[in-house]
N, C-alpha and C positions, 0 to 999 in steps of 0.2 A: 456474421462475419469473423465469426471466430477469437473476440476480447472480450473483458471483463473492465469493467468503472470499479479500482479498488479506492477509492475516495475523489471527493469533492470539496473542494477548500477556495473561500472567498477570500481575495487578498489587496490591497490596498498597493498602489507605488503613486505617490505624491498625492491627485488626485484624480487618479485611474481605477477605475473597480478593476477587475484581474477574476474569473472564474477560471482557474484551475484544474483540470481534469487530471487523475493520475489511472492510465490503465496497463493491461498486460495481457496476455497471450493466454486462452483457454489449453495449448497446446502443449506449453511452457519452453516454446522456444523465445529468442532475445527479441523484445516491440524491435520493430524496421519505420524508419521515416512513413515507408506504404502505409504501414498500418498508420499508423499518425496522422495522417495522414484523409484516411477514411475514417475513423474514427471523426475527426473533424468536421471535413462534410456531413455525413452523418447528423451528428448535432446539433452542425448549423442548421440545418434545416429543418429541423425536429424541432430548439430554440426559435427557428423564426417563425413558424409553424402556432407554437405554445405563448410563447415568448414570456418566462417566466423569471426575468429579474425587469422591476424597471430604468428605466433608463439607461448611459450608455457600459457596455462593458465591452474586455477583449478574454474569449476563448482561447484556453490555453488547452494545448496536450503533451501527456510524455510519459514515457518510460516508467518503474518504476525507482527507478536507480539507489545509488547507497544509503537512504531513509528508508526504504521498501516497508509499505504498511504490510503487515504481516497480523489477518484476520480466521484464517478457515488452517484444522488442523493442516492442512495440506499446505500452506503457507509456511507453516510452523519445523515440516518436511523434511522441505525442498531445501532449509537453513539447518541443518543440523549439525549442531559445531558450531554457530558461531554464533558469536555475542547482541541479545539481542534489547532494548529498554522496553520494561516492563511499568504498567504504571494500573493498577486499580483491584479488588477485590482484596483489599488493606495492603498493599504488595507496591512499591514505589522500587529498583535495580534493575544494574544492565549485570547482565548474566549471561553463558554460555547454551545454548538450549542443548542437552543432549540426552532427552528424550521427545517420544510423542505416540501417544497410542488414541487413535481419534483425535480428540478438540482437547484431550490431557493433554498437557505440555510440560513438560519438568529441563527447571533449568538448575545450576549450581551456584546456587548462592553461599560465598564465603566457606565453600568448602562443604552446606547443606544442602541437600535437596529438596525446590521446592515445586509445588504442583502446581499449576492454575489451568482457566480453559478460554480456550479459543475463545474468541469473542466476546468473551464479557469484560474480558483487560484492555487496554490501550498498548500496542508494542506495536515497533519496528524493528529495523535489522538497524543494529549501531556500527557494524563496519561490512566493507565492500568484497563481498567474494571473490577471491580469484580467479576464480572458472564463474560462467550463465550455469545458477541453477533453475 
């Protein structure tokens, strides 16, 4: 299908349980409505077969959007120069991504360079890019 699951969240809206699945394309092109439809249909069939969640829920799919999770070095590399919100490995900051070397990601935090390991921190894009990346 050429898609990857970036994250799955359980949310509630009133009494309704929502399972939100954020996906991205492996070819790094923008996620289309067709992609969302294909992913939704495939997941619905699998969820019906396995029944992983007790009770009623609504399954929703969306593209990464402005709060894109940054999980691997390549995710950070695509957003080089943009600000990311980072938590973990003893750090908590929002700063521009300055360099990426494999899974080592360097940020400029208050004039100092700080390097963390992708996958060991929770990171999300903190600003929306001016073009697709």
